[in-house]
TORVOGU-556996 format. One line per 10 residues: number of its first residue (from 1); their letters; for each residue y, z, x of C-alpha. Coordinates in Angstrom, 1 decimal, decimal comma, always signed. Layout:
# TORVOGU-556996
NUM	a	Y Z X ~ ... .
//
This chain:
# TORVOGU-556996
1	xxxxxxxxxx	+94,6 +97,8 +66,4 ~ +93,5 +99,7 +69,3 ~ +95,7 +102,6 +71,1 ~ +97,4 +101,9 +73,9 ~ +99,1 +103,6 +76,6 ~ +102,5 +102,9 +78,8 ~ +102,1 +103,2 +82,5 ~ +104,3 +102,5 +85,6 ~ +105,0 +103,7 +88,6 ~ +106,9 +106,6 +90,4 .
11	xxxxxxxxxx	+109,6 +104,6 +91,7 ~ +111,0 +104,3 +88,0 ~ +113,2 +107,4 +88,5 ~ +112,5 +108,7 +84,9 ~ +112,8 +112,5 +84,4 ~ +109,0 +113,5 +85,1 ~ +109,2 +115,7 +82,1 ~ +110,3 +112,9 +79,9 ~ +107,3 +110,8 +81,2 ~ +104,5 +113,6 +80,5 .
21	xxxxxxxxxx	+105,8 +114,5 +77,1 ~ +105,4 +110,7 +76,6 ~ +102,2 +110,6 +77,8 ~ +103,3 +107,7 +80,2 ~ +100,7 +107,5 +83,2 ~ +102,5 +107,2 +86,5 ~ +100,7 +105,4 +89,1 ~ +102,3 +106,9 +92,9 ~ +104,5 +104,9 +95,5 ~ +104,2 +106,5 +98,3 .
31	xxxxxxxxxx	+106,8 +107,3 +101,4 ~ +106,7 +108,7 +105,0 ~ +109,2 +110,9 +107,0 ~ +108,5 +110,3 +110,7 ~ +104,8 +110,9 +110,5 ~ +104,5 +113,0 +107,6 ~ +103,7 +111,0 +104,2 ~ +104,2 +111,9 +100,4 ~ +103,9 +110,7 +97,1 ~ +100,9 +112,2 +95,1 .
41	xxxxxxxxxx	+101,6 +115,4 +94,5 ~ +102,8 +116,5 +98,1 ~ +106,6 +115,2 +97,4 ~ +110,2 +116,5 +99,4 ~ +112,7 +117,6 +96,9 ~ +115,7 +114,9 +96,6 ~ +118,0 +116,8 +99,0 ~ +115,2 +117,4 +101,6 ~ +114,7 +114,0 +101,6 ~ +118,1 +112,8 +102,1 .
51	xxxxxxxxxx	+119,2 +115,8 +104,1 ~ +116,1 +114,5 +106,3 ~ +117,7 +110,9 +106,6 ~ +121,3 +112,7 +107,5 ~ +119,9 +114,1 +110,3 ~ +118,4 +111,0 +111,5 ~ +114,8 +110,8 +110,9 ~ +113,7 +107,7 +109,7 ~ +112,4 +106,7 +106,2 ~ +109,7 +104,3 +105,1 .
61	xxxxxxxxxx	+108,1 +103,3 +102,3 ~ +104,4 +102,2 +100,9 ~ +103,1 +101,0 +97,9 ~ +100,4 +101,9 +95,5 ~ +97,1 +102,7 +96,5 ~ +94,4 +100,3 +94,8 ~ +91,6 +103,0 +94,8 ~ +94,4 +105,2 +92,2 ~ +94,7 +102,2 +90,2 ~ +91,5 +101,8 +89,6 .
71	xxxxxxxxxx	+90,5 +105,6 +89,0 ~ +93,5 +105,8 +86,6 ~ +92,7 +102,2 +84,7 ~ +89,2 +103,1 +84,5 ~ +90,0 +106,6 +82,7 ~ +92,1 +104,7 +80,1 ~ +88,8 +102,3 +79,7 ~ +87,0 +105,4 +79,1 ~ +89,1 +106,7 +76,3 ~ +89,1 +103,3 +74,5 .
81	xxxxxxxxxx	+92,8 +102,5 +75,3 ~ +94,6 +99,4 +76,1 ~ +97,5 +99,7 +78,9 ~ +100,9 +98,4 +78,8 ~ +101,9 +98,8 +82,8 ~ +105,7 +98,2 +83,3 ~ +106,3 +97,5 +87,2 ~ +108,3 +97,8 +90,1 ~ +109,7 +94,2 +91,2 ~ +107,0 +92,0 +93,0 .
91	xxxxxxxxxx	+109,8 +91,1 +95,6 ~ +110,2 +94,1 +96,9 ~ +106,7 +95,6 +97,1 ~ +102,9 +94,4 +97,2 ~ +102,3 +96,8 +94,2 ~ +102,7 +94,7 +91,5 ~ +99,9 +92,6 +92,6 ~ +98,1 +95,8 +93,5 ~ +97,9 +97,0 +90,0 ~ +97,3 +93,2 +88,8 .
101	xxxxxxxxxx	+94,3 +93,2 +90,8 ~ +93,1 +96,9 +89,7 ~ +93,6 +95,6 +85,9 ~ +91,5 +92,5 +86,4 ~ +88,8 +94,6 +87,9 ~ +88,9 +97,0 +85,0 ~ +88,9 +94,7 +82,4 ~ +86,2 +92,8 +83,8 ~ +84,1 +95,8 +83,3 ~ +85,5 +96,7 +80,0 .
111	xxxxxxxxxx	+85,7 +92,9 +78,2 ~ +87,2 +94,9 +74,9 ~ +90,1 +96,5 +76,8 ~ +93,7 +94,6 +77,3 ~ +95,7 +95,6 +80,3 ~ +99,3 +93,9 +80,2 ~ +101,0 +94,1 +83,6 ~ +105,1 +93,3 +83,5 ~ +107,0 +92,3 +86,3 ~ +110,4 +93,8 +85,9 .
121	xxxxxxxxxx	+112,0 +92,3 +88,9 ~ +113,5 +95,4 +88,7 ~ +113,4 +99,2 +90,3 ~ +114,4 +102,8 +89,7 ~ +116,1 +102,8 +86,1 ~ +115,8 +99,6 +85,4 ~ +111,8 +99,9 +84,8 ~ +113,1 +103,3 +83,2 ~ +115,1 +101,1 +80,4 ~ +111,9 +99,0 +79,5 .
131	xxxxxxxxxx	+109,6 +102,3 +79,4 ~ +112,0 +103,9 +77,0 ~ +111,6 +101,0 +74,9 ~ +108,0 +100,7 +75,1 ~ +107,8 +104,3 +74,1 ~ +110,2 +104,1 +70,9 ~ +108,3 +100,7 +69,8 ~ +105,1 +102,6 +70,1 ~ +105,9 +105,7 +68,3 ~ +107,6 +103,3 +65,5 .
141	xxxxxxxxxx	+103,7 +101,6 +65,2 ~ +104,3 +98,5 +67,2 ~ +101,6 +96,7 +68,7 ~ +100,9 +96,4 +72,3 ~ +101,6 +92,5 +72,2 ~ +105,1 +93,1 +70,2 ~ +106,2 +95,8 +72,8 ~ +104,8 +93,5 +75,5 ~ +107,0 +90,4 +74,3 ~ +110,1 +92,4 +73,6 .
151	xxxxxxxxxx	+109,9 +93,6 +77,5 ~ +109,3 +90,1 +78,8 ~ +112,4 +88,6 +76,5 ~ +114,8 +91,3 +78,0 ~ +113,6 +92,0 +82,1 ~ +115,9 +88,9 +82,8 ~ +118,8 +90,6 +81,4 ~ +118,3 +94,1 +83,3 ~ +121,3 +94,6 +85,8 ~ +121,1 +97,0 +88,8 .
161	xxxxxxxxxx	+124,3 +96,7 +91,0 ~ +124,8 +99,6 +93,3 ~ +127,2 +100,6 +96,7 ~ +126,1 +102,4 +99,4 ~ +128,5 +105,0 +101,5 ~ +126,8 +104,5 +105,1 ~ +126,1 +101,1 +106,3 ~ +123,9 +102,1 +108,8 ~ +121,1 +102,9 +106,8 ~ +121,1 +99,3 +105,5 .
171	xxxxxxxxxx	+120,9 +98,1 +109,2 ~ +117,9 +100,6 +109,8 ~ +116,2 +98,9 +106,9 ~ +116,7 +95,9 +107,7 ~ +119,1 +94,5 +105,3 ~ +122,2 +94,2 +107,6 ~ +122,8 +93,3 +111,1 ~ +124,0 +95,9 +113,7 ~ +127,2 +94,3 +114,3 ~ +127,9 +93,5 +110,9 .
181	xxxxxxxxxx	+127,3 +97,7 +110,0 ~ +129,6 +98,4 +112,9 ~ +132,2 +96,1 +112,2 ~ +132,1 +97,1 +108,2 ~ +132,3 +101,1 +108,9 ~ +135,0 +100,4 +111,4 ~ +137,3 +99,0 +108,5 ~ +135,6 +101,3 +105,6 ~ +133,6 +97,7 +103,9 ~ +131,5 +99,1 +100,9 .
191	xxxxxxxxxx	+129,3 +96,3 +99,9 ~ +128,1 +96,0 +96,3 ~ +124,4 +94,7 +95,8 ~ +122,2 +93,7 +93,1 ~ +119,1 +92,7 +91,8 ~ +118,8 +88,8 +92,0 ~ +116,7 +86,7 +89,2 ~ +113,6 +86,7 +91,6 ~ +113,9 +90,7 +92,0 ~ +115,1 +90,8 +95,5 .
201	xxxxxxxxxx	+118,1 +92,9 +96,8 ~ +121,2 +90,5 +97,6 ~ +124,9 +91,2 +98,4 ~ +127,0 +90,6 +95,3 ~ +130,6 +91,6 +96,7 ~ +132,3 +94,1 +99,3 ~ +135,4 +95,9 +98,7 ~ +137,4 +98,2 +101,2 ~ +136,8 +102,0 +100,3 ~ +134,4 +104,3 +98,4 .
211	xxxxxxxxxx	+136,6 +104,6 +95,0 ~ +137,3 +101,0 +94,9 ~ +133,7 +100,3 +95,1 ~ +132,5 +102,7 +92,5 ~ +135,2 +101,1 +90,0 ~ +134,0 +97,3 +91,1 ~ +130,6 +98,6 +89,6 ~ +132,0 +99,4 +86,3 ~ +134,2 +96,0 +86,4 ~ +131,0 +94,1 +87,6 .
221	xxxxxxxxxx	+129,3 +95,5 +84,2 ~ +132,5 +94,4 +82,0 ~ +131,9 +91,0 +83,3 ~ +128,2 +91,0 +82,4 ~ +127,7 +92,7 +79,2 ~ +128,2 +89,9 +77,1 ~ +126,3 +90,0 +73,6 ~ +124,3 +93,2 +74,6 ~ +127,7 +95,4 +74,8 ~ +126,0 +96,8 +71,6 .
231	xxxxxxxxxx	+122,4 +96,3 +72,2 ~ +121,7 +99,1 +75,3 ~ +118,9 +101,0 +75,2 ~ +120,6 +103,6 +77,7 ~ +122,9 +103,1 +80,5 ~ +121,6 +104,2 +84,2 ~ +123,2 +105,8 +87,1 ~ +121,2 +106,7 +90,2 ~ +122,5 +108,2 +93,0 ~ +121,7 +109,4 +96,5 .
241	xxxxxxxxxx	+122,4 +112,9 +96,4 ~ +126,1 +112,3 +95,8 ~ +126,0 +113,4 +92,1 ~ +129,9 +114,1 +91,6 ~ +130,3 +110,1 +92,2 ~ +127,5 +109,5 +89,5 ~ +129,6 +111,6 +87,1 ~ +132,5 +110,2 +87,7 ~ +131,0 +106,7 +87,3 ~ +129,6 +107,8 +84,1 .
251	xxxxxxxxxx	+133,0 +109,1 +83,0 ~ +134,8 +105,6 +83,5 ~ +131,9 +104,0 +81,7 ~ +132,3 +106,5 +79,0 ~ +136,3 +105,8 +78,9 ~ +135,9 +102,2 +79,1 ~ +132,9 +101,5 +77,2 ~ +132,5 +104,4 +74,6 ~ +128,7 +104,8 +75,9 ~ +127,3 +108,3 +75,8 .
261	xxxxxxxxxx	+123,7 +107,5 +76,3 ~ +123,9 +108,1 +80,0 ~ +120,8 +108,9 +82,0 ~ +121,8 +110,2 +85,4 ~ +119,0 +110,4 +87,9 ~ +118,7 +110,7 +91,7 ~ +117,3 +107,3 +93,3 ~ +113,8 +107,9 +94,7 ~ +112,6 +106,8 +98,3 ~ +111,6 +103,6 +97,2 .
271	xxxxxxxxxx	+115,1 +102,6 +97,2 ~ +116,8 +105,5 +98,6 ~ +114,9 +104,7 +102,0 ~ +117,1 +101,8 +102,5 ~ +120,1 +102,5 +100,8 ~ +120,3 +106,1 +102,3 ~ +122,4 +109,3 +101,0 ~ +125,7 +108,3 +99,4 ~ +124,4 +105,3 +97,1 ~ +125,5 +105,0 +93,8 .
281	xxxxxxxxx	+124,3 +102,3 +91,7 ~ +124,5 +101,3 +87,3 ~ +121,6 +99,8 +85,5 ~ +122,5 +98,0 +81,9 ~ +121,3 +95,3 +79,8 ~ +123,8 +92,0 +80,3 ~ +123,8 +88,5 +79,5 ~ +123,7 +87,7 +83,4 ~ +122,9 +89,5 +86,4 .
//
């Protein structure tokens, strides 16, 4: 059985130390703040990124570079390794198709090599859940095929829901009309958004007030856990530079369900550029999205 490596993209929001320690290969996605481009060794801290958005500077995102993908995959081919790539949602970025194209080119040059690319139809720690599971299965001695099968079976059960604190960032990102942003701000409406079955970001609900929105995330989680209540890899909580709110949600989840394996991470630019500072999201496995 050939050795395989797990690879992903930089927008998985997993701790870089974990990725490095477990030899997970990372393909960068890029982002810009005004005219400055970041993403491959040149980075803003999360605080710098969100402070720039608070100051009104425009943030945008860009997918992976096909040349970088070819370079990274070719390096693994030279090492005689296969690849399991866990990808950002194809509905939100052309990055998935770039990886598929790169995989096909490299496998064409190395017919003995296998590269499996899985569209998680997810983002952030949704990818992270699958990364951790793939790493665990690899350490158990499971094959690439066995690991890929588990990931494919469970991707439809990935739930990502989040709320934002400032509707104007959704408007700037093209997710909300200007009139809706203004009206919602006036009456203190907080939307609940989620990734649907096609990996698209859509509205689920709206509530009035920040604390009600954070509680609604946990209520929605309870309604969707189903048979996965005792089958979690970990519970993910992401935030747009508002760690106190993320910890509040984590404590609420622990009190209600007893979960203690909770990963709290800043949401990176790929989502943060659209959701803005103050966003809070939860990620888990459930019966339905």
